C-alpha positions, 0 to 999 in steps of 0.5 A: 175383573181379575186376571192370574199371576203364578208362583212355581216352587220346584226347589226354588220358585220363578214368577210368570204371568200368564202361561205357566204351565206346572203348578204353582202360587197363584197370584190373582191381580184384581182390576178394577171395572172402567180404564184397564190399568195396562191401558197406556203402557209400554211394559210391566215389572214385577219384583219379589221382596222378603221380609226386609224390602229387600229384592229377590227376583225381578223383571221386566217385558213387554205389556203385550207379552204374555209371560214374565218370568224371574229367576229360581228364589228360596222359600221362606217368609213376610214374601211381598210381590210388585207389579207395576205397568210403566211408559217410559220411565213413568209408572201408570199402574202399582200393585202390591202384594200383602205379606205373604210365605213361599212354601214348597210343599203348599204353595198359596194363593196371593192376591194384589189389587192393581189400579191407576197409582193416584186415582180413586177406583171402586170397590166392594161397599159393606152390605149395609150403608152405615152413618157415624159409623166408626171405622179403623184398621182392624187386622190387614185390613178395615173394620167398620163397626155400629153406626146408625141406619133407618134411624137405628143405631147399629151392633153390628160390624162388617170388616174389608178383607183385602185379601178378597177385595169385599166385605164380611161380617165381623164381632157384633159390639156388646151394644148398638153405637152411633157415632162413638169414637174407636182409639187402637191399643197395643197387641190388636184390642180397640176401644169403641166410646160412647155413641151408646143408648143411656144405661149401656156400657160406655165403652167396650174393648174390641179384639178378634176373639172376644168383644168385652163392655166395660162401664165407664164413668161418664155418659155412654150417650158421648158422642161429638167428643175426642179419643187419643192414646197416651203413655202407658196404654192410655186412653184420654176421652175430652169434650164433646156432647150428649144429644141436645145438650151442651158441649161438656169441657170434662176429660177421663183418663180410661186405662187397663184396656178400658177397665178402668176410667177415672175423671181428669181434670176438665178442659180450659173450654168446653167444646164437641166436634174437636180434634185431639192429636199427639206432637209426636211418637213419643207415647207421652208426647203432648195431646194438642187439642184445637178447635170445635164448638163451644156454647159461644161457637168456634173456639180459637183457644189450643190446648194441651194434654200433659200425660205427665201431669194428666192434665190440660193447659192453655198453650197460648195459640190462637186458631186465625180461625176458629173452626169445628168439623175441621181436621188436623195432620201431624206433618212429618215435620211434626208441625200440625195442618189444620184443614177447612171445618165450619165457622162461626156462620156455619160455613165450609171454610177453603184455608188451613193453617200450622200450630207450630207445637215449638214457636207455639204460633199458628198462621194459615199457609195455604188456600184449599183450591175447595172450602169444606168440612166433614172432609177426612185429611190422610199422610201419605207415605210421600208426606203429603196430606190427601183430603177428600170429599166433605160437604160444600155450602149447602151441606152436600158431600162433595167428589173433588180431591186435592193434595197439601206438598210441604216443598211447594211454595214458602210452607206449602200449598194445595194441587189437584188430584183425581176425584172420589169415584163417589161424592162422600162426607163424614168419611174414612181412609184406611190404610190396608196391609198392601200400601193401598187405602180403603175409603168407606162411609158418607156414601154407598159402597167403598174405593180404593185408594192407589198412592202416588 
């Protein structure tokens, strides 16, 4: 469902919500089906911001009004439109555009997703329902690459374009992959690692213009591994397993956008389904290896990769509850939040731990409202962590969602929030250029989360 806004540029610009008689910039509000974002609102506010986020023009009117007109502003680059539906001081619904340019001689059409904040709403999904696909940010949108369908790995990709609100065909992978890991490099290139058949390239460098297959010094069939960027444009690949084989302790350093792969000294513990997380935004910060499953079950010991030494070392930290199929999120404080997963019996875990890289300790901080594994945990702009979906004790996907708020209690707590539109496990949340998050994978279709 759409509702039109329009900018009109005549020696400047003004904005109105419907009813503009002069030609101008069309702003298309994409409204999800079901509960309309204006329901219950008493006012609508519209803000035009420049490339630095500063307001250029602002107007507010009753929600029942037919138009909102802004004062005149000069043309320019990197503009954004923000539309809020409010009830008293509370914002009920919001829409933000991606950046656009204003040229009076050729005014653009701008698309804005307008929905209730703190809620999930269905949007158009990929044409193919994929399992174990690599999902990552791509331009201002997202790319779903490879995966498996009907028992076969796929080489196709689909790109979500937030400007039109749907998926379109993306660049083909050099080889079909399922269970691959993706790491973004500077310049827009993404390395896609593992998940291929024996004899295929283990790595490929994917960009908007082409895909470059890169032979590598490890098995292309590697799955359940971890891959993370480190200093100098390098990528560390660690752990995982080949299908039917035991977890490995092997690790590799990938440089030159995948063209060079060198073996690293092994990890201290063999593990699959592990996580590897940077301890700060410094590109040469240590990467903490947390959790995963070895030959004897979940691994409790936390180790760190030192980019300077190009080796792994023991941190002295032991998880309170050894786990795999978990998530690790670095909070704004630098602490690492470990959520959920499965224990040694295969049961989903309801506890969350904080791993502190400064004090070298791990401690339980809160209990999830719902035990879960194979979920997603997403750091929001507010500093809170959105936890969505996952698998329950029966292995079934769930729709439940909750938020970890680090300012609640002594060290944070979980609070309920609106559920997913569709139960999902093994899914991903990808930030889009308009400030929302695309939820895709783990089920058919896709949805958009509009953060609080």
